[in-house]
Steps between C-alpha positions, in 0.01 A plus 500: 500500500255504791425872524240449773752338737763764429264796545350350816842438653616856429171645626526296821855631546369858466674574171189524280230744612125554455529875432449564125729804522788283626739375230492157670119471462372140494230602252762550230514123466126485432530778242785312330307172500741320733239430772120508494271734691404201716864433582546869585216467752652180645831681550370833636150417632378802301300502175699618198384832357635596158 
């Protein structure tokens, strides 16, 4: 499964968010090991902070 493509598509559609308090936080996928910190930055244009 290409998690990067899925997360990016949902982020671009406005479903996944950059707010860590939001249950649809993109960073959850970094924490779960589905995407890398570099991929998080490519998707959001923001550095990942654990």
